[in-house]
N, C-alpha and C positions, 0 to 999 in steps of 0.2 A: 536623526538617527532610529529608525523604526522600530516599534512598539512588538515584541516576541507573540505572537499567537498564542491564547492560553490553552494549555493541556492539564490533563485531570490528571492529578495526585496519582502516585503508588498506590496499588492496592496493598490496604495493611494486611489483610490475612492470605496474600500470596506474593505480596510484593512485585509484583510485574507492571512493566507500564503500559499502557492502552495499545493497541496496535499501530504500525508505524502508517501514514497514509498509503505508501507502496500496497502493504499489503491488506489496507481495508478499501482500495479502488483494482486491486487484480484480480482480473475478472478470469481465473484460474484457480484463485483460495475458494477455502471454503467459505460458507457463509458464514454470517455471524449466528450464533445463537441469541437465545432469546434472553439469555442469564447474561451473556455476556453485554449486552444492549441496554440489559437492564442493569447491570452494572457499572456501565459507561453513566447513566441520566443519572447514577446514586451517589458519582464523585463528581458531579456541574454543580458548581457551588458561586455562580455569576450568571449574569443575562448574559453577558460575552460566550463566557462557555456555553449556555444553552442554546446562542448562536451558530456556535462552532458544533455541538451536538445533531444540532438539527440537519444543517448543511452535509454533514457526513450521512446522518439516517436518509435523507433525500436521496445522497448520492449511489447507499446501497440500494433501496428502491428502485431507481434505474437503472442500475446495473442490472437486473434480473430480467429473466425471458419476460412474464408477464408484462411488465412495464413496457419493454420493446415493442411488445404486441400494441400493447394501448397506444404507444406514442405514434406507430406506424398508421393504426387509423387514425389518430389524431391528425394525421397530416395528410387524411383525402380531407379533412372538412375546409380546409383553406381553401384547396382545388375547387371543391363543391361551391364554396363561397366565391369565387371568381366566374364560374361556370355560369352560376345561377345570375350575377349579379349580370353578365357578361349580357345573357340571352333575353334577361327581361326588363331592360333598360331601362324600354319605353313602356313597359307593363304596370309601372307602380306611378301615377298620376299624383294619386292623393299625398304623395311624399317621393317626388323626384331623386331626393338623397339616399335613399335607402339599396336600390342597385348600388349605387358608387359608392356607399358606406362596405357593402360586402367585399365589391373586390379591392379595396382600399386594406381591409382587414383580412384578405384571405391572402393579400401580396406582401405585407409587412411579417406576416406570421411563417409565411416560407420563406423568407428571408431572416425571421429570427431561429428557424429550424433548421438552416442551412447553414448559420453560420456557429451557432451552438455545436452542428456535426464534425465538420471542419475543425475546430479547437480542439473538442474532444477526442478525434483524432488522432490532431496535433500530439496530444499529452500522452497518450497510447503509445505512439511511437517514440517519444525520448524515454519512458518508464522502459519499452522495451529495449532501447540501446541504450540504457541502465547510466542518463545521463541525471536521473533524478535519483539521488542518491538520499533518503531519512532516513532518520532512527528516533523519528518520534512524528506529530501531525505539525510540520511546518511544511507550509505550502507554499515557499518564497518562487521554487523553481517551478511552479503551476503555470501556466500561458492561459488566460483569463481571456474570454470575449469581452473585447474593448466596447463592441456594440450591444452589447446586453442590456443596460441599462436604459441608451436611447432608446432601443428597439421596445422594451419594456413602457417606457412612457409612452412612446405613440401609441402601443396599444390600448393602455388605459383610456387615452384620450380620446381614441375611437372607440371605444366600447362607450365611455360615457356619452358621447354625442350619438350613436348610434341607438343607447335607449331613449335618449330624446327625442329625437326622429320618430322611434318605433311606439314608442309608448304613449306620444304626444295623439299621434290618429285612432289609436285602438278604438276607441268608441264612432270615428267617421269610414272607417273603412270598409269598402263593400268589396265582395270577389265577382260584382257582378257587372262587364265591361260597358255596359249602358252606365252604369251611374260616374257621376262627378268626382265620387272618394275611392275609385276603382284602384287594384293595386292585384295582382297575379295572386292566386292563393298560399300557392305553396313558396312564394317567394316572401311574403309577407308573416306565414308563421312560422317557416325556416328563422328568419331574422329576429322574431318575437323568443322562440323558443332560444335559440344562443343565446341572446343577450342575456334572460333570466338564468339560464345555468350558468352563466358566468360570474353573475351575481350569486348565487348560494354557493359555487365553489370559493369564491373570497371569502363569504362572509365563515364558510366552514374552516376555511383555514387560519381566517382571527380568530375562529374560537379554539381552536385546535393549542394557537400559539398562547391563548389566554388561559387554558388548562394549564399546559407545562410550565408559565410562568409564575401559577399558582402553587402549584406541585412541589417547586422551589421555592417558593418565599414561608410556604405551612409549614416544611417539614422542619422538621427538628434540625439545629445546626451542629456538627459536630467537632468534638473538641479538641484543642490541637495535641496533637498525639507530644508527646517528652520526648527533647531529642536524647539519645541510647550513651551514656558518657563513655 
């Protein structure tokens, strides 16, 4: 028997349920206000509920126009990685795996974006056809990307391998083609900056999650409401 997804309790002041999954994900619905999001966070009382809230918050952010523009720009980066890696395949003898790493990371990033887009579009079609009927935060009918976890794992492994290959030659790399430690300057600098930004974003994400957990566990517990006679 499957465990139901935890949902936030009734608002004690207004007696209203949180918005349904359809309402939250509907691109034509009005965006949530700061008060509504803050109110939902105030109702979170467990780490699992916090995970549901963060997932919903990310979905809302990804549905904005600004996020769509940023994602479109980010999709250009994997293409640039493939092009740079192919063009400079023989131009980094100090570490021959750097151009190969650029191509591999770019290919798997594009595959991840393509599969996410496919399943996101599939879910939108199901909602438009009225196949997803929910009255609370119930995502049983949502089609998830079965390859997402595998692709994320591959990208994490590639990020670690890339950091080893790139950082290990930091003191030996030369941009002079006549030197034995030569590597094309743009190829190496691009790879170095990409890996560094990747680690910075991971650390920021961990920091934000830790802050949310601290806010969750440090705030006063709500007393149980007595049942009405």
